[in-house]
N, C-alpha and C positions, 0 to 999 in steps of 0.2 A: 289460206282458209277462207271458205265462203260461209258467211253467217246465214242462218235461215231467214227466209222471208216470213213475216208474222202477220197475223190479224190480232189487234189489241182490243181486249174487252175491259172496260172499266167505266166508272161513273164519278166518284167523289174527288175531292182535292187530292187525297192520298194517291189515287190512280193518275190524276192529271199531272202531278209532279213527276211520277215515274215515267209517264209517256214523254214528257219534255226531255228527260234524261236520255231516253232511248233515241229520240230524234237527234239530240246533240251528238250522240255517239254513232250516227249514221246507220242505224238499224233500218232495214228495208221493211216498210209497213204497207201491206196491201189494202187494208181497210181498218176502220175504227168502228167498234160496236159499243154503244152506250145506251142508257135508258132513255125512253122518250122524254121530251121536255115536260116539266111539271109546273103547275101553278105555284107561285111563291110570293111571299109578302102580303101586305094588306090589300094590294090591288089584285092579287091572284093572277098576275101576268105570267104567261108561259115562259119559263126560263130554261135555257140549255144547261146540261151538266157541265162540271168543270172539265171533264175529258172532251166534250164536244167543243167547248170554248178554245181549248188548246189546239184541237184538230183544225178548227176553222182558221185559226191564226197561223199555225205552223205548217199545216199540211193541206192547203186549200184545194189541191187536186186529188186528194185521197178520198174515196167514198166513205161516208158516215152512215152506218146502219143503226136504226133505232126500233127494233122489234118490240111489240107489246109482250110477246112471249117468244122465248128462244126456240120453241118447238114448232113455230109456224113453218109450214112446208115451203112457202115462197122465200122465207129468210134462209132456210137450209140450202135451197137451190142457189141463192146468191153467194153463199159461202163456198159452195162446191166450185162455182165458176171462177173464183179467185185463185184457186190452186196454190194457196199458201202452204208452207212447210209445217208451221207450228202456230198454235194459238196460245197467246199469253193473256191470262185472266188476273185482273187486280181489282177486287172489290166491285165487281160488275153489278151484283144485286139480284141476279136470277139464277135459278138452278138450271144447269145445262143438261139437256137430254143425251142419252147415249148415242143417238144418231148424229148429233153434232160432234161429240167427242171423237167419233170414229172418222171424221172427214180428213183432218190433216195427216200427212204421211208420218210426221214426227210426233203426233199426239198433241196434247194440251198440257200446259203447266199453269200453276196457280201460285201467286204470292200471298202467303197467309201470315198475319201478324201475331203469331204465337210460336212456341216450341212444340210442334206436333209430336205426339198425339194429344197434348194438353190443349184445352180451349178450342176445340173444333167449333165452328159455327159463326154467327153473325157479329158477335161483340167481344172478341178476345181481349181487346185493349181495356175496355171498361171492366170486364169481369175479373181480369187478373188484378186490377187495382182494388176493386171491391173486396177481393179475397186477401189483400195485403201481401201479394207476391213480391219478392225481392229480386227476382230474375225473370226475364222473358226473352223474346227474340223474334226472328222472322224466318220463315221457311219458304223454299221453292219446292213444290211437290208436283208429281205427276197426277193429273186429274183422272178420277174414276167416278162412276155414277154416285157412289155413296159419298156423303158430304165430308170433305176434307180428309178422306181416308187413304189417299194415294201415297205411294212410296215417296220418301223425302230425298230430293236430289242434293240440296245444300241448305245450310242454316247458319245463322249468326246469333250469338247470345249477347245480351246486355244486362247490366245491373239496373235496378229501378231505385232511384233515390227516394227517401221516405216522403218528400214533399211534392214529388212529380205529379202533374195532372195528366188527364187523358190527352188533352191537346198537345202537351209537351212530349209525352211518350209517343204519340202518333207521328210527330215530326221526326223524332230520333229514329223510329222504326222505318219510316219512309226513306230517310237518308241511308240507313243500313241496307235497305232493299235494293237500291239502285246498283251498286257494284256487284251485289250477290246475284241479281238477275242477269246482269251483263256477263258474269263468269259462266252462268248456266247456258246462255245463248252461245257463247264461244265453245263450250263443251259439246253442244249439239252440232256446231259447225265442224268440229274436229272429230266427231264420232266417238267421244270419250265419256259420255254421260253414264254415271253410275247412280244407283238409288238404293235406299235402305227402307225395308218395310217398317211400318209403324207397329208398336207393341200394343196389341188390343187391351192388355191389362192396365195400361196407363192412360186410357182415353178419358177425357173429361169434355164437357160441352159448355159453350158460351152462348146462351140464348140471347135473342134480340132484346135490347134494353127498352123497357116500357116507361113512359114518363112518370107514372104513379109510383114506380120503385124509388123515385127520388125524394119521396116524403120522409122527413126526418122524424124518427121516433126517439125522443130524448131519454127514454128508459134504457136504450142500448148504450154500450160503452163508448167513450169518447174516441177510442182508436177505431172502432167500427164505423162511426159516423164520419171521422176524418177521411177514411178510405172511400166512403160513399161520396163525400163532397168532391174529392179530387177526381174520382171516376166520372162524375157528372159535369166536370168543367172541361170544355166550355159549354157543352150541351148535353142534356136539356136543362141542367142546373138542379142541384139538390135544394129542397125548399121546406119551409114550415109556414105557419101562420103567425102574424103579429097584428093585433088589433083587427082581426078578421080579414086581413089581406095577405096575399101570397108574398113571401119574403124568401128570396133566393140567397144561398150562401155559396160562394165560389172558392174561398180560401179560409183555412182555419188551422190552428195547431192544438195539439193535446197539452193540457195543463194538468199536472199531478196534484190536483186539489179536489176535494169532494164537496158536493152540495146537492140540494134537492134537484132532481131532473126538471128541466125547463126554467129553473130559477136563474135570475140575473145575479151574479155573484160579486160584481165589483162596480163601484161608482165611477171608476176611471178608465176601465177597459171592458170591452164587450166579451165577458166570460160567462158561459152558460153551463149549468150543472147537467151532468149526464148520469146514466145508470152506474157508471164507473168513471172516475176522473171528471174532467170538464173540458169544454172546447173554448178556446179564445178565437173569436171571429175576426178575420182580417179584411176580407173583401165581400161585400154584400150588394144586393139589388132589391130595394123595396119595390113593390108593385107600381108600375107606371113611371118609374124613374130609372136613370142609367146606373150602371155599376159604380160603386164608390167604396172608398176605404171605410171600414166599420167605425173607425174613430170619428170620421166626418159625420156619419149618420148619427152616432151617439151624441155628438155635440148639439145636434139639432132637436133633440128630444126634450120635452118638458117634464116627463115622468119616466120611471123605470119601465122598460118594455116587458111584455109577457109573451114568452115563446110557447105557442100552442102546438 
């Protein structure tokens, strides 16, 4: 069995980990495609993506392509010259034009962190947690021009524990993606690929997360806010105001007690009233300070906090 030669498209840590797995399993990679270096940190120094860092370390002789737009004619010409069999796309971050999808002889596949057709789009992990889902998974799908609408080749399902954060879920889904994608590549090599069309009636979308969505409205139920907090952990962080400063909350649990929304309900524990039930805060980050246990922050206060 001859496995296909691929071009790998990806950008963040999730994609970088999968790329390392493919390298470890001797997949032939003709080129790496990733987003251009971006300014990062207070110094705004240009920083390569996680995928580029992996490629520079593990594949020093493999070309790295960083188009501003995937539709650039020069970029498409570079891809055609590689004569790769299959393109593998993992959280690349750009819409791929039909001209690009038509280049490889075996087509293009995409690793998507949801059970398609649910949660098509940019933020499936965060959106499923915000909605309180108890199950999700990862799919490998054939790519078509319409966003995440291609036939599903393979999928893996997992349960979501009630306290799991987006960062923790991302790690689990990444680990599940690796053997799933390898099995798909083997199926391409054997000529045994089959795929199932998505059910249009079951389609939902996962729009990009905007930081302002993380603002906590204490009139909502504790369960809804708990789901928001874990969906925004580790980034960008759910937040409210305390004494006029931004106060991020990274972990909390639901307490079955009632109190006035925003009110501090206990002198010994950081419990805040919500529209229904209450939240016990466990890990927080006051503005300008590192993350800390809520109990440590509470001990340093001279008066009861007001959660605005």
